[in-house]
C-alpha positions in Angstrom: 130.0 18.6 30.7 132.1 18.8 33.8 133.2 22.1 35.3 136.8 21.1 34.4 136.0 20.5 30.7 134.1 23.8 30.5 137.0 25.7 32.1 139.5 24.1 29.7 137.4 25.0 26.7 137.0 28.6 27.9 140.8 28.8 28.5 141.4 27.5 24.9 139.0 30.0 23.5 140.6 32.8 25.4 144.1 31.7 24.1 142.8 31.7 20.5 141.3 35.1 20.9 144.5 36.5 22.5 146.6 34.9 19.7 144.3 36.4 17.1 144.6 39.9 18.7 148.3 39.6 18.8 148.4 38.7 15.1 146.2 41.6 14.0 148.2 44.0 16.2 151.4 42.7 14.7 150.0 43.0 11.2 148.8 46.6 11.9 152.2 47.6 13.2 153.9 45.9 10.2 151.8 47.9 7.8 152.4 51.1 9.8 156.2 50.4 9.5 156.0 50.5 5.6 155.8 54.3 5.4 158.5 54.5 8.1 160.9 52.5 5.9 159.8 54.6 2.9 160.4 57.9 4.8 163.5 59.0 2.8 161.6 58.4 -0.5 158.5 60.1 0.9 160.6 63.1 2.0 162.3 63.2 -1.4 158.9 63.5 -3.0 159.6 60.7 -5.4 161.2 57.2 -5.2 165.0 57.7 -5.0 166.6 57.3 -8.4 170.1 56.0 -9.3 172.0 56.4 -12.6 171.3 52.8 -13.3 167.5 53.1 -12.8 166.8 54.0 -16.5 169.0 51.1 -17.7 166.9 48.6 -15.7 163.6 50.1 -16.8 164.5 50.1 -20.5 165.1 46.3 -20.6 161.4 45.2 -21.0 160.8 48.2 -23.4 163.7 47.5 -25.6 163.6 43.7 -25.3 167.4 43.5 -25.0 170.0 42.6 -22.4 172.4 45.4 -21.3 175.6 45.7 -19.3 174.8 44.6 -15.7 171.1 45.4 -16.0 168.7 42.7 -15.0 165.6 42.3 -17.3 163.6 40.8 -14.4 164.2 43.9 -12.1 163.4 46.1 -15.1 160.0 44.3 -15.5 159.4 44.8 -11.8 160.0 48.5 -12.2 157.8 48.6 -15.3 154.9 47.1 -13.3 155.1 50.1 -11.0 154.8 52.8 -13.7 151.0 53.4 -13.1 151.9 54.2 -9.5 154.9 56.4 -10.2 157.1 53.6 -8.8 155.6 54.0 -5.3 154.4 50.5 -5.4 157.9 49.3 -6.0 159.4 50.9 -3.0 156.4 50.0 -0.9 157.0 46.3 -1.8 160.7 46.6 -1.1 160.0 48.1 2.3 157.3 45.5 3.1 159.8 42.7 2.2 162.3 44.1 4.7 159.7 44.4 7.4 158.5 40.9 6.8 162.0 39.4 7.0 162.8 41.4 10.2 159.5 40.3 11.8 160.1 36.7 10.8 163.7 36.7 12.1 162.5 38.2 15.4 159.7 35.6 15.7 162.0 32.7 15.1 164.2 33.9 17.9 161.2 34.2 20.3 161.3 38.0 20.1 157.9 38.4 18.5 155.6 41.3 19.5 154.3 44.5 18.0 156.4 46.7 20.3 159.6 44.8 19.5 159.0 45.0 15.8 158.2 48.7 15.9 161.3 49.5 18.1 163.6 47.4 15.9 162.4 48.9 12.6 162.6 52.4 14.0 166.1 51.8 15.3 167.3 50.4 11.9 165.6 53.3 10.0 167.4 55.9 12.1 170.8 54.3 12.6 171.4 52.5 9.3 171.0 52.9 5.5 168.1 50.5 5.3 165.3 53.0 4.4 167.6 54.7 1.8 168.2 51.5 -0.1 164.6 50.2 0.3 163.5 53.5 -1.2 165.9 53.4 -4.2 164.9 52.0 -7.6 167.7 49.5 -8.0 167.9 46.0 -6.7 170.4 46.8 -3.9 167.9 46.0 -1.1 167.5 42.5 -2.5 171.1 41.6 -1.6 170.5 41.9 2.1 167.1 40.2 1.7 168.8 37.2 0.1 171.3 37.0 3.0 168.6 37.1 5.7 166.5 34.6 3.8 169.5 32.2 3.5 170.0 32.4 7.3 166.4 31.7 8.0 166.3 28.7 5.7 169.6 27.3 7.0 169.2 27.8 10.7 165.5 28.5 11.5 163.8 26.2 9.1 162.2 24.2 11.9 160.5 27.4 13.1 158.9 28.6 9.9 155.8 27.5 8.1 155.9 25.8 4.7 154.6 28.8 2.8 157.3 30.9 4.5 159.9 28.5 3.3 158.6 28.8 -0.3 158.5 32.6 0.0 162.0 32.8 1.3 163.2 30.6 -1.6 161.4 32.9 -4.0 163.1 36.0 -2.4 166.5 34.4 -2.9 165.7 33.3 -6.5 164.4 36.8 -7.5 167.4 38.5 -5.8 169.8 36.3 -7.8 168.0 37.0 -11.0 168.0 40.7 -10.3 171.8 41.0 -10.0 174.7 38.6 -10.8 176.6 39.9 -7.8 174.0 38.4 -5.6 174.4 35.1 -7.2 178.2 35.1 -6.5 177.5 36.2 -2.9 174.9 33.4 -2.3 177.3 30.8 -3.8 180.0 32.0 -1.4 177.6 31.8 1.5 176.4 28.3 0.7 180.0 27.1 0.5 180.6 28.6 4.0 177.4 26.9 5.3 178.6 23.6 3.8 182.0 24.1 5.5 180.2 24.7 8.8 178.1 21.6 8.3 181.3 19.6 7.9 183.0 21.1 10.9 179.8 20.7 13.0 180.4 17.0 13.1 183.4 17.5 15.4 181.5 19.9 17.7 179.0 19.5 20.4 175.2 19.4 19.7 175.0 22.8 21.3 175.8 24.5 18.0 173.1 24.5 15.3 173.7 22.6 12.1 172.7 24.3 8.9 170.0 22.8 6.7 171.4 23.0 3.3 168.7 21.5 1.1 166.2 24.4 1.1 168.9 27.0 0.8 170.6 25.1 -2.1 167.4 24.6 -3.9 166.6 28.4 -3.7 170.0 29.3 -5.2 169.5 26.7 -7.9 166.1 28.3 -8.6 167.8 31.6 -8.9 170.4 30.1 -11.3 167.5 29.0 -13.5 165.3 32.1 -13.1 168.0 34.5 -14.3 168.4 33.2 -17.9 164.7 32.2 -18.1 163.5 35.7 -17.2 166.0 37.1 -19.8 164.5 34.6 -22.3 160.9 35.7 -21.6 161.7 39.5 -21.5 164.6 39.8 -24.0 164.3 36.6 -26.0 167.8 35.6 -24.9 168.5 32.5 -22.7 171.6 33.9 -21.0 172.8 35.5 -17.8 172.9 39.3 -17.5 176.0 40.2 -19.6 179.0 42.4 -19.2 180.9 40.9 -16.3 184.2 41.1 -18.0 183.7 44.8 -18.6 183.4 45.5 -14.9 186.5 43.4 -14.2 188.5 45.2 -17.0 187.5 48.5 -15.6 188.9 47.6 -12.2 192.1 46.5 -13.9 192.3 49.9 -15.6 191.8 51.6 -12.3 194.5 49.6 -10.6 197.1 50.2 -13.4 197.3 46.6 -14.5 196.0 47.3 -18.0 198.5 50.2 -18.3 201.4 47.9 -17.3 200.1 45.2 -19.8 200.0 47.7 -22.6 203.5 48.9 -21.7 204.7 45.4 -22.3 202.7 44.5 -25.4 202.3 47.7 -27.4 202.7 48.5 -30.2 200.9 45.4 -31.3 198.4 45.5 -34.2 196.4 42.7 -32.6 195.7 44.8 -29.5 193.0 47.3 -30.4 193.6 49.3 -27.1 197.2 50.1 -28.0 196.5 53.4 -29.8 194.6 54.6 -26.6 197.4 54.0 -24.2 197.8 57.7 -23.5 194.0 58.1 -23.1 193.4 55.4 -20.5 191.1 56.7 -17.7 192.2 56.6 -14.1 189.0 55.1 -12.7 186.8 52.2 -13.5 183.7 54.4 -13.7 185.4 56.7 -16.3 186.4 53.6 -18.4 182.8 52.3 -18.4 180.7 55.5 -18.4 182.5 58.7 -19.2 181.6 60.4 -22.5 184.3 60.0 -25.2 186.1 57.2 -23.4 188.2 54.6 -25.2 185.6 51.9 -24.5 183.0 53.8 -26.5 185.3 54.4 -29.4 186.2 50.7 -29.4 182.5 49.7 -29.9 181.3 49.8 -26.3 181.2 46.8 -24.0 179.8 44.5 -26.7 182.4 45.5 -29.3 185.3 45.3 -26.8 184.2 42.1 -25.0 186.5 39.7 -26.9 189.7 41.7 -26.3 188.8 42.2 -22.6 188.2 38.5 -22.2 191.7 37.9 -23.7 193.6 40.6 -21.8 192.2 39.7 -18.4 193.6 36.1 -18.2 196.7 37.0 -20.2 197.6 39.8 -17.8 197.0 37.4 -14.9 199.3 34.8 -16.5 202.0 37.5 -17.0 202.0 39.0 -13.5 199.9 36.9 -11.0 201.5 38.6 -8.0 200.3 42.1 -9.1 196.8 40.7 -9.6 196.9 39.1 -6.1 198.2 42.3 -4.5 195.5 44.5 -6.1 192.8 41.9 -5.3 193.7 41.9 -1.6 194.0 45.7 -1.6 190.6 46.3 -3.3 188.9 43.8 -1.0 190.2 45.6 2.1 189.2 49.0 0.6 185.7 47.7 -0.1 185.5 46.1 3.4 185.9 49.4 5.2 183.6 51.5 3.0 180.5 52.1 5.2 178.7 55.3 4.1 175.2 55.2 2.9 175.3 56.3 -0.8 172.6 58.1 -2.7 173.4 59.7 -6.1 173.1 63.4 -5.7 175.3 64.8 -8.5 173.1 66.0 -11.3 175.6 65.1 -14.0 175.6 61.5 -12.8 171.8 61.4 -12.9 171.6 62.5 -16.5 171.4 59.0 -18.0 168.6 58.0 -15.7 166.7 61.2 -16.2 167.0 61.0 -19.9 165.9 57.4 -20.0 162.9 58.1 -17.8 161.9 61.2 -19.8 161.8 59.0 -22.9 160.2 55.9 -21.4 157.7 57.6 -19.0 157.4 61.2 -20.2 154.3 61.8 -18.0 156.4 61.5 -14.9 159.0 64.1 -15.9 157.5 67.0 -13.9 157.2 64.9 -10.7 160.7 63.6 -11.1 162.1 67.1 -11.6 160.3 68.4 -8.6 161.8 65.8 -6.3 164.5 67.1 -3.8 167.1 64.7 -5.3 166.9 66.7 -8.6 165.6 70.1 -7.5 167.8 70.6 -4.4 170.2 67.8 -3.7 170.8 67.2 0.0 174.4 66.0 0.5 174.7 67.8 3.9 171.7 66.0 5.3 173.0 62.6 4.1 176.4 63.4 5.6 174.8 64.0 9.0 173.0 60.7 8.7 176.2 59.0 7.7 177.8 60.1 11.0 175.2 57.9 12.7 175.2 55.1 10.1 179.0 54.7 10.1 179.3 54.8 13.9 176.5 52.2 14.3 178.0 49.9 11.7 181.5 50.1 13.4 180.0 49.5 16.8 177.9 46.6 15.6 180.8 44.9 13.8 183.0 45.1 16.9 180.1 43.6 18.9 179.6 40.8 16.5 183.3 39.9 16.3 183.5 40.0 20.1 180.5 37.7 20.3 182.2 35.1 18.2 185.6 35.5 20.0 183.9 34.8 23.4 181.3 32.4 22.0 182.3 29.6 24.4 181.3 31.6 27.4 177.7 31.1 26.5 176.6 34.7 26.8 174.8 34.7 23.5 172.4 32.0 22.1 174.0 29.7 19.5 171.3 30.7 16.9 172.2 34.4 17.3 175.9 33.5 17.0 175.1 31.8 13.7 173.4 35.0 12.4 176.4 37.0 13.5 178.8 34.7 11.8 176.8 34.6 8.6 176.5 38.4 8.4 180.3 38.8 8.9 180.9 36.1 6.3 178.6 37.9 3.9 180.3 41.3 4.5 183.7 39.7 3.8 182.6 37.8 0.7 180.7 40.8 -0.6 183.8 43.0 -0.2 185.9 40.4 -2.2 183.3 40.1 -5.0 182.6 43.8 -5.4 186.2 44.9 -4.8 187.8 42.4 -7.2 185.2 42.0 -9.9 184.1 45.6 -10.0 185.7 48.4 -7.9 185.4 49.6 -4.3 182.3 51.8 -3.8 180.5 52.7 -0.6 177.2 51.5 -1.8 178.3 47.9 -2.4 179.1 47.4 1.2 176.7 49.8 3.0 173.6 48.3 1.3 174.0 45.1 3.5 175.6 46.7 6.5 172.2 47.2 8.2 172.3 43.5 8.9 175.1 43.9 11.4 173.1 46.1 13.9 170.1 43.9 13.3 172.2 40.8 14.2 173.4 42.7 17.3 169.7 43.4 18.3 168.9 39.7 17.9 171.9 38.8 20.0 171.2 41.2 22.8 167.5 40.3 22.8 168.2 36.5 23.1 170.8 37.1 25.7 168.3 39.1 27.8 165.7 36.3 27.2 168.2 33.6 28.1 169.0 35.4 31.4 165.4 35.6 32.2 165.0 31.9 31.5 167.9 31.0 33.8 166.4 33.2 36.6 163.0 31.4 36.2 164.8 28.0 36.4 166.6 29.1 39.6 
């Protein structure tokens, strides 16, 4: 063997060893980041609960479908019972870390130090760890958005198993909440529109790959009713959408105006309750002694709600349009990280958990969230979270406005555009079909500073590449 061949083989072996060392170092840092993302839950002493947690968990136990409660996510929670749900939040945290690491790698920002710095920054400056540590499917909404971006714009830089895994994330996220389905459908329409416009632009701008993303959404469309069939013996989507819409119409005064025109009317069961109408959607849906409960609950009142919603739209479409625009804008500007800290609100979840998993009751009661709620601490964090979100949004919008100047890589601009589109679509979906709540928007807002990190990182890298060329 010649000296040249021996040197080449030694060089290849050294490269393989260096690659292997980088892989193990990155894996070790990724694992170390899991408790970092779980820090709010660890500090709380128990995974963070939400009033809806018990409703999700009850689905596989009762074998029934319930208002807005995914049976699939309920089964996911049930699998974590032997571990006091710590396994659930650990998996949610690990999913976020993997998506962050994969996005960094596909933008040539891989490295253990970059991953650790990025995750640390997002844990301090955004609501990411609070939602990853909460036992509801909120964190899966942002996971689906990031997965769609990777499939559409970075498909050539990911491995086949990663493509399958990203598709599974999207499908499970859709089956875990119907709002995620609406958001993903809105985003795929935006991507299709960009693919059409792309034909008139230069090749400098990336063209989205729609096949894998579309198949993932289709898989979610199928998984949602299939999982309900397996768990609750009912091939159907998670029910109750009309109840959330009706609650928003109650809150905006549209139902009151409708009843003013129609009542008294023996065919309208709500007429006798005109004077008792709540002023908020939450009170309409959940308050004790509300008219909805007296009318048979969401199941008993579904038929009339399905009639009044389109009939009121036909009678006064302008009022519907005005309130839809208003609620979308209200939802768009809500940015505070939200954790349920009011004991009265937590009563349904605590009661359900006490019945379903009685052995956990002492540990749940001892958690800070129940024993000594911490609104002041969360308020201090929100000072940082809101400022970070606003600064990131300004930066992303500025990047798109000055896109032609070439300061930011086209791939990073696509991420910025998709995140902004997701925020707008999410605001419309949640504001119009439910009602504006901080949590609905803030659960995906961490993607804005993450997109900004990607943009700044690729800009620095592009500048270094230009200097080397010079």
